[in-house]
N, CA, C and O atoms as CSV, one atom per row, in Angstrom:
chain,resi,resn,atom,element,x,y,z
A,1,MET,N,N,-41.544,20.506,21.969
A,1,MET,CA,C,-40.619,20.014,22.884
A,1,MET,C,C,-39.737,18.755,22.665
A,1,MET,O,O,-38.527,18.610,22.839
A,2,ARG,N,N,-40.801,17.780,22.184
A,2,ARG,CA,C,-40.180,16.284,22.037
A,2,ARG,C,C,-39.618,16.323,20.963
A,2,ARG,O,O,-38.850,15.374,20.807
A,3,ALA,N,N,-39.683,17.270,19.844
A,3,ALA,CA,C,-38.816,17.272,18.759
A,3,ALA,C,C,-37.246,17.863,19.197
A,3,ALA,O,O,-36.254,17.293,18.743
A,4,TYR,N,N,-37.129,18.894,19.994
A,4,TYR,CA,C,-36.154,19.514,20.711
A,4,TYR,C,C,-35.380,18.131,21.471
A,4,TYR,O,O,-34.201,17.951,21.164
A,5,VAL,N,N,-35.897,17.355,22.255
A,5,VAL,CA,C,-35.044,16.339,23.090
A,5,VAL,C,C,-34.861,15.426,21.977
A,5,VAL,O,O,-33.770,14.855,21.956
A,6,ALA,N,N,-35.695,15.154,21.033
A,6,ALA,CA,C,-35.265,14.038,20.031
A,6,ALA,C,C,-33.824,14.531,19.230
A,6,ALA,O,O,-32.866,13.813,18.945
A,7,THR,N,N,-33.974,15.811,18.999
A,7,THR,CA,C,-32.479,16.291,18.370
A,7,THR,C,C,-31.265,16.403,19.119
A,7,THR,O,O,-30.141,16.409,18.615
A,8,ILE,N,N,-31.597,16.515,20.659
A,8,ILE,CA,C,-30.596,16.440,21.405
A,8,ILE,C,C,-29.948,15.118,21.804
A,8,ILE,O,O,-28.864,14.990,22.374
A,9,GLN,N,N,-30.763,14.182,21.425
A,9,GLN,CA,C,-30.583,12.675,21.755
A,9,GLN,C,C,-29.647,12.473,20.576
A,9,GLN,O,O,-28.433,12.322,20.712
A,10,ALA,N,N,-30.297,12.480,19.387
A,10,ALA,CA,C,-29.619,12.129,17.951
A,10,ALA,C,C,-28.191,13.022,18.093
A,10,ALA,O,O,-27.147,12.389,17.938
A,11,ALA,N,N,-28.113,14.336,18.355
A,11,ALA,CA,C,-26.660,14.540,18.437
A,11,ALA,C,C,-26.010,14.094,19.402
A,11,ALA,O,O,-24.813,14.044,19.118
A,12,SER,N,N,-26.278,13.682,20.598
A,12,SER,CA,C,-25.434,12.824,21.587
A,12,SER,C,C,-25.046,11.553,21.064
A,12,SER,O,O,-23.841,11.311,21.131
A,13,ARG,N,N,-25.898,10.553,20.484
A,13,ARG,CA,C,-25.463,9.514,19.819
A,13,ARG,C,C,-24.407,9.791,18.751
A,13,ARG,O,O,-23.509,8.957,18.643
A,14,ARG,N,N,-24.402,10.558,18.175
A,14,ARG,CA,C,-23.549,10.969,17.028
A,14,ARG,C,C,-22.226,11.115,17.447
A,14,ARG,O,O,-21.283,10.568,16.875
A,15,ILE,N,N,-22.101,12.000,18.653
A,15,ILE,CA,C,-21.027,12.377,19.641
A,15,ILE,C,C,-20.253,10.808,19.989
A,15,ILE,O,O,-19.159,10.324,19.701
A,16,MET,N,N,-21.385,10.360,20.713
A,16,MET,CA,C,-20.836,8.826,21.291
A,16,MET,C,C,-20.375,7.991,20.226
A,16,MET,O,O,-19.501,7.159,20.469
A,17,MET,N,N,-20.913,8.124,18.927
A,17,MET,CA,C,-20.333,6.805,18.090
A,17,MET,C,C,-18.946,7.429,17.585
A,17,MET,O,O,-18.119,6.714,17.020
A,18,ARG,N,N,-18.756,8.622,17.783
A,18,ARG,CA,C,-17.254,9.040,17.227
A,18,ARG,C,C,-16.265,8.923,18.363
A,18,ARG,O,O,-15.061,9.094,18.176
A,19,ARG,N,N,-16.792,8.625,19.563
A,19,ARG,CA,C,-15.941,8.378,20.659
A,19,ARG,C,C,-15.677,7.023,21.093
A,19,ARG,O,O,-16.468,6.080,21.071
A,20,ARG,N,N,-14.306,7.032,21.545
A,20,ARG,CA,C,-13.627,5.470,21.559
A,20,ARG,C,C,-12.723,5.401,22.936
A,20,ARG,O,O,-11.846,6.252,23.083
A,21,LYS,N,N,-12.900,4.549,23.792
A,21,LYS,CA,C,-11.891,4.740,25.021
A,21,LYS,C,C,-11.130,3.478,25.009
A,21,LYS,O,O,-11.563,2.388,24.636
A,22,PHE,N,N,-10.078,3.712,25.410
A,22,PHE,CA,C,-8.777,2.730,25.361
A,22,PHE,C,C,-7.896,2.752,26.582
A,22,PHE,O,O,-7.426,3.775,27.080
A,23,ASP,N,N,-7.722,1.550,27.005
A,23,ASP,CA,C,-6.603,1.336,28.043
A,23,ASP,C,C,-5.094,1.252,27.194
A,23,ASP,O,O,-4.773,0.485,26.286
A,24,VAL,N,N,-4.420,2.186,27.762
A,24,VAL,CA,C,-3.211,2.573,26.857
A,24,VAL,C,C,-2.333,2.257,27.759
A,24,VAL,O,O,-1.898,3.193,28.429
A,25,PHE,N,N,-1.811,0.852,28.045
A,25,PHE,CA,C,-0.821,0.362,29.114
A,25,PHE,C,C,-1.192,0.973,30.211
A,25,PHE,O,O,-0.436,1.926,30.400
A,26,GLY,N,N,-2.155,0.865,31.191
A,26,GLY,CA,C,-2.854,1.342,32.300
A,26,GLY,C,C,-3.402,2.648,32.600
A,26,GLY,O,O,-3.957,2.951,33.656
A,27,LYS,N,N,-3.163,3.590,31.349
A,27,LYS,CA,C,-3.570,4.658,31.586
A,27,LYS,C,C,-5.043,4.988,30.523
A,27,LYS,O,O,-4.967,5.060,29.297
A,28,ILE,N,N,-5.991,5.112,31.111
A,28,ILE,CA,C,-7.428,5.409,30.327
A,28,ILE,C,C,-7.289,6.720,29.263
A,28,ILE,O,O,-7.096,7.839,29.737
A,29,MET,N,N,-7.394,6.529,27.856
A,29,MET,CA,C,-7.354,7.593,27.186
A,29,MET,C,C,-9.011,7.439,26.356
A,29,MET,O,O,-9.674,6.403,26.391
A,30,SER,N,N,-9.376,8.538,25.746
A,30,SER,CA,C,-10.546,8.716,25.146
A,30,SER,C,C,-9.830,9.417,23.822
A,30,SER,O,O,-8.912,10.237,23.808
A,31,ALA,N,N,-10.561,8.819,22.704
A,31,ALA,CA,C,-10.079,9.120,21.208
A,31,ALA,C,C,-11.284,9.734,20.806
A,31,ALA,O,O,-12.218,8.947,20.957
A,32,GLU,N,N,-11.691,10.991,20.285
A,32,GLU,CA,C,-12.778,11.496,19.616
A,32,GLU,C,C,-12.553,11.880,18.383
A,32,GLU,O,O,-11.598,12.631,18.185
A,33,ARG,N,N,-13.426,11.427,17.219
A,33,ARG,CA,C,-13.108,11.855,15.839
A,33,ARG,C,C,-13.694,12.993,15.646
A,33,ARG,O,O,-14.821,13.244,16.073
A,34,THR,N,N,-12.904,13.873,14.909
A,34,THR,CA,C,-13.072,15.352,14.616
A,34,THR,C,C,-12.880,15.379,13.137
A,34,THR,O,O,-12.560,14.398,12.467
A,35,ASP,N,N,-13.104,16.586,12.681
A,35,ASP,CA,C,-12.986,16.685,11.109
A,35,ASP,C,C,-11.236,16.771,10.717
A,35,ASP,O,O,-10.716,16.496,9.636
A,36,ALA,N,N,-10.581,17.234,11.952
A,36,ALA,CA,C,-9.235,17.197,11.271
A,36,ALA,C,C,-8.525,16.189,12.002
A,36,ALA,O,O,-7.335,16.404,12.236
A,37,GLY,N,N,-9.075,15.081,12.418
A,37,GLY,CA,C,-8.559,13.775,12.751
A,37,GLY,C,C,-9.154,13.357,14.271
A,37,GLY,O,O,-10.331,13.362,14.631
A,38,TRP,N,N,-8.150,13.054,14.917
A,38,TRP,CA,C,-8.605,12.529,16.001
A,38,TRP,C,C,-8.130,13.526,17.550
A,38,TRP,O,O,-7.000,13.998,17.672
A,39,ARG,N,N,-8.974,13.657,18.364
A,39,ARG,CA,C,-8.262,14.210,19.458
A,39,ARG,C,C,-8.387,13.197,20.892
A,39,ARG,O,O,-9.339,12.471,21.176
A,40,LEU,N,N,-7.380,13.357,21.516
A,40,LEU,CA,C,-7.031,12.040,22.760
A,40,LEU,C,C,-7.179,13.190,23.721
A,40,LEU,O,O,-7.019,14.405,23.609
A,41,PHE,N,N,-7.612,12.230,24.902
A,41,PHE,CA,C,-7.794,13.019,26.170
A,41,PHE,C,C,-7.611,11.744,27.289
A,41,PHE,O,O,-8.095,10.659,26.967
A,42,VAL,N,N,-7.031,11.847,28.382
A,42,VAL,CA,C,-6.590,11.325,29.512
A,42,VAL,C,C,-7.488,11.241,30.506
A,42,VAL,O,O,-7.607,12.274,31.166
A,43,LEU,N,N,-8.384,10.013,30.921
A,43,LEU,CA,C,-9.202,10.530,31.862
A,43,LEU,C,C,-8.915,9.909,33.102
A,43,LEU,O,O,-8.593,8.767,33.432
A,44,GLY,N,N,-9.186,11.322,33.895
A,44,GLY,CA,C,-8.690,10.705,35.373
A,44,GLY,C,C,-9.391,9.967,36.124
A,44,GLY,O,O,-10.565,9.813,35.787
A,45,ALA,N,N,-8.931,9.324,37.293
A,45,ALA,CA,C,-10.057,8.640,38.154
A,45,ALA,C,C,-11.167,9.409,38.636
A,45,ALA,O,O,-12.149,8.724,38.922
A,46,ASP,N,N,-11.275,10.609,38.798
A,46,ASP,CA,C,-12.283,11.446,38.963
A,46,ASP,C,C,-13.162,11.774,37.768
A,46,ASP,O,O,-14.230,12.351,37.973
A,47,GLY,N,N,-12.872,11.518,36.806
A,47,GLY,CA,C,-13.956,11.525,35.458
A,47,GLY,C,C,-13.446,12.560,34.781
A,47,GLY,O,O,-13.835,12.513,33.614
A,48,LYS,N,N,-12.720,13.510,35.003
A,48,LYS,CA,C,-12.447,14.835,34.565
A,48,LYS,C,C,-11.310,14.277,33.162
A,48,LYS,O,O,-10.486,13.366,33.244
A,49,ARG,N,N,-11.557,15.021,32.118
A,49,ARG,CA,C,-10.764,14.775,31.010
A,49,ARG,C,C,-9.750,15.611,30.861
A,49,ARG,O,O,-9.996,16.791,31.111
A,50,SER,N,N,-8.278,15.230,30.398
A,50,SER,CA,C,-7.263,16.292,30.184
A,50,SER,C,C,-6.854,15.947,28.696
A,50,SER,O,O,-6.483,14.853,28.272
A,51,PRO,N,N,-7.023,17.255,27.929
A,51,PRO,CA,C,-6.489,16.807,26.503
A,51,PRO,C,C,-4.983,16.496,26.430
A,51,PRO,O,O,-4.223,17.172,27.123
A,52,SER,N,N,-4.517,15.560,25.672
A,52,SER,CA,C,-3.354,15.067,25.326
A,52,SER,C,C,-2.838,15.663,24.609
A,52,SER,O,O,-3.499,16.466,23.951
A,53,ASP,N,N,-1.358,15.545,24.392
A,53,ASP,CA,C,-0.437,16.198,23.505
A,53,ASP,C,C,-0.493,15.590,22.246
A,53,ASP,O,O,-0.375,16.175,21.169
A,54,VAL,N,N,-0.672,14.422,22.417
A,54,VAL,CA,C,-0.464,13.474,21.305
A,54,VAL,C,C,-1.335,13.802,20.092
A,54,VAL,O,O,-2.544,14.016,20.188
A,55,VAL,N,N,-0.664,13.828,18.971
A,55,VAL,CA,C,-1.603,13.994,17.487
A,55,VAL,C,C,-1.651,13.178,16.766
A,55,VAL,O,O,-0.692,12.766,16.113
A,56,VAL,N,N,-3.123,12.634,16.711
A,56,VAL,CA,C,-3.497,11.410,15.674
A,56,VAL,C,C,-3.756,11.884,14.364
A,56,VAL,O,O,-4.693,12.676,14.265
A,57,PRO,N,N,-3.179,11.597,13.408
A,57,PRO,CA,C,-3.556,12.247,12.119
A,57,PRO,C,C,-4.551,11.708,11.570
A,57,PRO,O,O,-4.546,10.478,11.613
A,58,ALA,N,N,-5.744,12.383,10.867
A,58,ALA,CA,C,-6.579,12.165,10.320
A,58,ALA,C,C,-6.806,10.920,9.181
A,58,ALA,O,O,-7.892,10.363,9.025
A,59,PHE,N,N,-5.994,10.703,8.676
A,59,PHE,CA,C,-5.919,9.311,7.818
A,59,PHE,C,C,-5.957,8.109,8.589
A,59,PHE,O,O,-6.329,7.051,8.082
A,60,VAL,N,N,-5.546,8.212,9.944
A,60,VAL,CA,C,-6.001,7.020,10.979
A,60,VAL,C,C,-7.332,6.469,11.158
A,60,VAL,O,O,-8.181,6.917,11.928
A,61,THR,N,N,-7.469,5.333,10.291
A,61,THR,CA,C,-8.828,5.062,10.870
A,61,THR,C,C,-9.514,4.391,11.948
A,61,THR,O,O,-8.787,3.950,12.839
A,62,GLU,N,N,-10.517,4.253,12.035
A,62,GLU,CA,C,-11.115,3.702,13.735
A,62,GLU,C,C,-10.336,2.498,13.795
A,62,GLU,O,O,-9.598,2.384,14.774
A,63,HIS,N,N,-10.351,1.663,13.023
A,63,HIS,CA,C,-9.895,0.106,13.161
A,63,HIS,C,C,-8.214,0.513,13.425
A,63,HIS,O,O,-7.547,0.041,14.345
A,64,GLU,N,N,-7.884,1.150,12.760
A,64,GLU,CA,C,-6.323,1.179,13.109
A,64,GLU,C,C,-5.938,2.110,14.391
A,64,GLU,O,O,-4.742,2.321,14.595
A,65,LEU,N,N,-6.742,2.571,15.106
A,65,LEU,CA,C,-6.439,3.663,16.264
A,65,LEU,C,C,-5.743,3.012,17.158
A,65,LEU,O,O,-4.668,3.447,17.571
A,66,ALA,N,N,-6.281,1.871,17.571
A,66,ALA,CA,C,-5.332,1.028,18.902
A,66,ALA,C,C,-4.223,0.840,18.489
A,66,ALA,O,O,-3.348,1.209,19.272
A,67,GLN,N,N,-3.766,0.265,17.251
A,67,GLN,CA,C,-2.398,-0.005,17.079
A,67,GLN,C,C,-1.546,1.205,16.849
A,67,GLN,O,O,-0.335,1.205,17.067
A,68,TYR,N,N,-2.132,2.108,16.458
A,68,TYR,CA,C,-1.378,3.394,16.233
A,68,TYR,C,C,-0.941,3.802,17.841
A,68,TYR,O,O,0.222,3.761,18.241
A,69,LEU,N,N,-2.099,4.197,18.663
A,69,LEU,CA,C,-1.816,4.309,19.934
A,69,LEU,C,C,-0.833,3.520,20.693
A,69,LEU,O,O,-0.129,4.080,21.534
A,70,ASP,N,N,-0.710,1.960,20.400
A,70,ASP,CA,C,0.268,1.013,20.776
A,70,ASP,C,C,1.743,1.251,20.167
A,70,ASP,O,O,2.664,0.975,20.935
A,71,ASP,N,N,2.024,1.645,19.111
A,71,ASP,CA,C,2.788,2.450,18.393
A,71,ASP,C,C,3.530,3.705,18.921
A,71,ASP,O,O,4.760,3.734,18.971
A,72,ILE,N,N,2.802,4.671,19.287
A,72,ILE,CA,C,3.019,5.770,20.068
A,72,ILE,C,C,3.396,5.470,21.387
A,72,ILE,O,O,4.375,6.108,21.776
A,73,PHE,N,N,2.873,4.636,22.233
A,73,PHE,CA,C,3.205,4.560,23.735
A,73,PHE,C,C,3.834,3.252,24.156
A,73,PHE,O,O,3.844,2.773,25.290
A,74,HIS,N,N,4.321,2.790,23.121
A,74,HIS,CA,C,4.962,1.480,23.216
A,74,HIS,C,C,5.854,1.480,24.263
A,74,HIS,O,O,5.869,0.428,24.904
A,75,GLU,N,N,6.710,2.473,24.679
A,75,GLU,CA,C,7.586,2.231,25.907
A,75,GLU,C,C,6.961,2.229,27.350
A,75,GLU,O,O,7.625,1.807,28.297
A,76,SER,N,N,5.687,2.698,27.514
A,76,SER,CA,C,4.959,2.255,28.421
A,76,SER,C,C,4.396,0.848,28.769
A,76,SER,O,O,3.713,0.642,29.772
A,77,ALA,N,N,4.775,-0.217,27.753
A,77,ALA,CA,C,4.323,-1.585,28.055
A,77,ALA,C,C,5.237,-2.134,28.767
A,77,ALA,O,O,6.433,-1.854,28.854
A,78,SER,N,N,4.462,-3.145,29.410
A,78,SER,CA,C,4.799,-3.955,30.810
A,78,SER,C,C,4.465,-5.057,30.299
A,78,SER,O,O,3.864,-5.173,29.231
A,79,LEU,N,N,4.931,-6.218,31.225
A,79,LEU,CA,C,4.590,-7.719,31.133
A,79,LEU,C,C,2.905,-7.946,31.325
A,79,LEU,O,O,2.142,-8.642,30.655
A,80,ASP,N,N,2.636,-7.093,32.493
A,80,ASP,CA,C,1.052,-7.025,32.688
A,80,ASP,C,C,0.262,-6.283,31.600
A,80,ASP,O,O,-0.809,-6.747,31.209
A,81,ARG,N,N,0.677,-5.337,31.187
A,81,ARG,CA,C,0.135,-4.434,29.880
A,81,ARG,C,C,0.599,-4.254,28.718
A,81,ARG,O,O,0.808,-3.142,28.232
A,82,PRO,N,N,0.832,-5.472,28.087
A,82,PRO,CA,C,1.737,-5.454,26.754
A,82,PRO,C,C,1.145,-5.120,25.556
A,82,PRO,O,O,1.780,-5.361,24.528
A,83,CYS,N,N,0.000,-4.587,25.479
A,83,CYS,CA,C,-0.518,-3.694,24.497
A,83,CYS,C,C,-1.808,-3.094,24.648
A,83,CYS,O,O,-2.621,-3.468,25.494
A,84,VAL,N,N,-2.010,-2.130,23.802
A,84,VAL,CA,C,-3.397,-1.086,23.890
A,84,VAL,C,C,-4.550,-1.990,23.662
A,84,VAL,O,O,-4.588,-2.857,22.789
A,85,LYS,N,N,-5.687,-1.662,24.697
A,85,LYS,CA,C,-7.075,-2.333,24.494
A,85,LYS,C,C,-7.906,-1.347,24.495
A,85,LYS,O,O,-7.829,-0.358,25.224
A,86,ARG,N,N,-8.925,-1.623,23.494
A,86,ARG,CA,C,-10.187,-0.941,23.508
A,86,ARG,C,C,-11.102,-1.416,24.522
A,86,ARG,O,O,-11.223,-2.623,24.732
A,87,ILE,N,N,-11.831,-0.440,25.239
A,87,ILE,CA,C,-12.592,-0.815,26.227
A,87,ILE,C,C,-13.874,-0.449,26.057
A,87,ILE,O,O,-14.744,-0.872,26.818
A,88,SER,N,N,-14.174,0.464,24.940
A,88,SER,CA,C,-15.665,0.804,24.504
A,88,SER,C,C,-15.777,1.149,23.144
A,88,SER,O,O,-14.798,1.596,22.546
A,89,HIS,N,N,-16.775,1.004,22.636
A,89,HIS,CA,C,-17.211,1.441,21.286
A,89,HIS,C,C,-17.474,2.762,20.911
A,89,HIS,O,O,-17.831,3.018,19.762
C-alpha cells in the first residue's frame, strides 16, 4: 500500500511541476506542459477549468511562457494590469 501511495504522490508532483498559473490581464489561466506543447485553461472563480482555444507551440519554453501569453493577449492590457504575471511555480 505504501508503494502505491508513493507512486501516486510522485505522479502528482510531476504533474504539478509541469503546471504554471498566470494572471493574464485579470484572467487567471493555467498552462500545462504536454508532449505536444502547452495546454491553456481558464480558471473560473468556482475553481473549474475551461480549456482555452489558444495554442501555445511546443518550442515555447517555460521561461518564455509569460511573454508569449503577454504577446497573444496584449489587447486586454490596461493601466491596472499592464503585463502577464506568473502567480505560481
